[in-house]
C-alpha positions in Angstrom: 0.0 0.0 0.0 2.8 2.4 0.9 4.8 1.4 -2.1 1.8 2.0 -4.4 1.2 5.4 -2.9 4.8 6.4 -3.4 4.7 5.2 -7.0 1.6 7.3 -7.6 3.5 10.3 -6.4 6.2 9.8 -9.0 8.8 8.2 -6.8 11.1 5.9 -8.7 10.2 2.3 -8.3 13.8 1.2 -8.0 14.3 3.4 -5.0 11.2 2.1 -3.1 11.5 -0.8 -0.7 9.1 -1.5 2.2 10.4 -3.0 5.3 7.8 -4.9 7.4 7.3 -3.9 11.0 8.0 -7.2 12.5 10.7 -9.5 13.8 11.8 -12.2 11.5 10.9 -15.3 13.5 12.9 -17.6 11.1 16.1 -15.8 12.3 15.1 -14.7 15.8 13.7 -17.9 17.2 14.0 -19.7 20.6 15.2 -22.8 18.7 18.5 -20.9 18.4 18.9 -20.5 22.1 22.4 -20.9 23.4 23.6 -21.6 27.0 27.0 -20.1 26.1 25.4 -16.8 24.9 23.2 -16.7 27.9 26.2 -17.0 30.2 28.0 -14.3 28.2 25.0 -11.9 28.3 24.6 -12.4 32.1 28.3 -12.2 32.9 28.4 -15.8 34.0 25.1 -15.8 35.9 22.8 -17.7 33.5 19.9 -17.7 36.0 19.7 -13.9 35.8 16.8 -12.2 34.0 17.6 -10.8 30.5 15.5 -8.0 29.1 15.8 -7.4 25.4 14.2 -4.5 23.5 13.6 -5.0 19.8 12.5 -1.9 18.1 13.1 1.7 17.2 14.4 4.0 19.9 12.4 7.1 18.9 10.7 9.6 21.1 7.3 8.0 20.5 8.3 4.5 21.5 8.6 5.3 25.2 11.5 2.9 25.5 13.0 4.9 28.4 9.8 4.3 30.4 10.2 0.6 29.8 13.8 0.6 30.9 13.1 2.6 34.0 10.2 0.3 34.9 12.3 -2.8 34.3 15.1 -1.4 36.5 12.7 -1.0 39.4 11.4 -4.6 39.2 12.5 -7.0 41.8 13.3 -10.1 39.8 
């Protein structure tokens, strides 16, 4: 839909590419879980909670609110 609208506004088709707003679950999948990576991310404490944010860090995403809230959680 976006690509069609841009084409109608005389944007060159070769310069238009639409990126879906989603995570590629074929690449980012729990099947690729690694104990070694978990130990690396937790500095040798694999039982620790890991918080991962996947997304754009723009003003409208409120990512800082999530980080502040997560830091205040007793896990």
